[in-house]
N, C-alpha and C positions, 0 to 999 in steps of 0.2 A: 308974815302972818304968824301970830302967836299961837300957843297951844289951845287957848280957849276958842279962837276963831276956827281952828281946824276941827275941833270937837263939834262945833256947831254945824259945819259944812257936811261932815260925814253922815249924820242922821238924815239931813235934808237930801243928800244924794241917794241914800238907800230908799227914802220915801218916794222920790221921783221914779226910781227904778220899779218899785212895787206898783206904783200907780199906772205906769205905762204898760206893765205886764198885764194888769187887770183891765186896761182899756186900750188894747192895741189899735183900735180903729182910729184913735187920735193921729197915729203916724200913717197907717196904711191908707186911710181915706184922704190924706193930704198930699197930693202929687208934688206940689211945690216944695213942701218940707222935705219929702224924700229926695227930690232933685238937689236941694241944697246940701243934703248929706251924701250925695253921690250914689244914691240907691234908686231902685225902681221896683214896683210890684209886678210879678209875673201873672199870667192868666190863671195860674193855680193858687193865687193868693200867697205866693212865697216871695219874699223880698230878695231881689237879685242885685248884684253889683252893677252900678251904672258906669258911665264914661269916666267920671272923676275918680271913683274907686279903682277902676281898671287901670287908669293912667298912673295912679300911685303905685299900684302893684307892679306894673310894667317897669316903671322907673326904678323901683327897688330891685327888681330882677336884673335889669341892665347894670346897675351899680355893682351888684354881687358878681355878675359875670365878668365885669372889668377887673374887679379886685382879684378874682380867681385867676384870670389870664395873666395879670401882673405877677402874682405869686408863682405861677407856673413858669413864666419867663425867667424870673430870678433863680428858681431852682435849676432850670436847664443851664443857665449861664454859670452857676456855681459848679454844677457837675462837669461842664465842659472845661472850666478853669482847672479843676482838680485833676481831670484826666490828662490835660496838657502838662500840668506840673509833674505828674508821675512819669510821663514820657520824657520830660526834660531831665529828670533825675537819672533815669536809665542811661540817657545819652551822656551825661556828665560822668557817671561812674565808669564808663567805658574809655575815658581819656587815658592816653599813654604817658603823658608828661604835662608839665605846666603849660607849655606852649599849646599843646593840643586841647587842654582844658579851656584856655582863653578863646581858642578858635571855636570850640563847641558852644561856649557860652553865647558868643555873638550869633552863631548859626541858629541855635534853638530860639533865641530872641526874635530873629527875623522870620524864620520859616515856621516855627511851631506857634509862637505867641503873637505873630503879626506886628512886632514892634520895629522901631528904627535901628536899635542897637542894644547889645548886651556887653558890658565892659567889666573887666576885673582890674582893680588898681591896688597898689601896695606902697606903703611908706618905706622910706629908707630909715636908718642907714643900711648899706649893703646892697647887694645885687638884686635887681628886679627881674623875674623870669621874662623870657621873650613873649611878646604878645600882651603883657600886662602894662597898664599905665603907671609910670613912676610918680610917686607923690613925695613931697618933702615932709619931714617930721612935723607933726601937728596939723597937717592938712585935712586929715579925716575929721577932726574936731571943727575945723573951719567950715567944712562943707555941711556936716550933719548937725553940728552943735555939740558942745562938751558933754560927753558921756551919753549922748543920744544914740539909740540903737538903730533907728530907722527914720526915714523921711519920705513923704509922698507928696507929689504935686509939682508945680512949676518952681524950679530951684536954680536960679541964675548962677550960684556959686558952684554948681555941679556940671555946668555946660562944658567946661574945659576937659572933663573926663572923656568926652565923646570925640575929641580931636576935630578932624575935618567935617564930621557929620553933626557938629554942635548946632548949626543953623537949622537943621531939620527937627531937632528935639524941642517939643513944646511942654512936655511933662515927664517927670522921672519917678522911679521907685528906687530908693537907695537903702542899703542895709550895711551896717558895719561888719567887717570881718576881723577875726583874730586867729592868726595861723602860726604854728610852731611854738616852741617853748625855749626862751621867753617869747611871748607873743609879739608878732609884728602886726600893726594895725593896717587894715585895708578896707576897701569898699567894693561891693557888687552893685552895679548900676544898670538899670534898664531904662531906656529912653524911648518915648513914643512921639510920633508926629501929631497925635491927637491930644489937644490940651485937656480933654476930659478923661483920658485913659487912666491917669493917676491923679487923684485929688487928695487934699489934706484930710478929708474925713473918711478916707478908705482905710481898712485894716491892712496890715502888712504881713499877715501870718504866712501866706503862701510864698511871698518873696523871701521872708526870713527863713522858711524851711529850705528853700533852694540855697540860701547863703550857708546854712549849716552843712549841707551836702558838699558845697564847694570847699569849705574849711577842711572837712574830713578827707576829701579827695586830694586836695593840695598837700596835705601832710604826709602823703605817701612818699613824696620825694623831697629831698633837701634843696634849698637854693644854694647853688655852688658859687 
């Protein structure tokens, strides 16, 4: 509709409003018209909401309630995830050596986060700490992709990190590690039996935060 047509409609609309205000009986005295609008006149000559209008209002209220409950559920889930992440960090900082760090990583993954496994892996050359998965040089890039920092979702190339438990893992959260100087590449890997626990559209902020804690904690001790 062009501007000329719009200009023509607006005065007509205002004229109709003015006419109905001056002649309310046209609406009030026509029960069928009121019913079509979802309205009804009360005994006091006040127009009340009828079934159609009430139905619309009820539907809008239900939709609003559903959206509010959804937002509240997301907020609770985010708060719980952050609380568990903070508890995980405290557990990892208490590690006594590399082997204890790897053990704690798997323990918090299973007991705190409800996952199938939590794994630390490190590329050669050189010795790999007890409890860590050994990787050949360049394997981190093969798993994550060149220069990629994190990967979420079903990742077949990462299943070997979980050893005998690989068959149980249906989705992963993977973050690159860089430890010591010169840096040795590694991976922190969380695996879940739930295929929807980690998906490609999820953010990796919390897992990346844990990875940074692992890096700083592991650098307390040299690999002998």
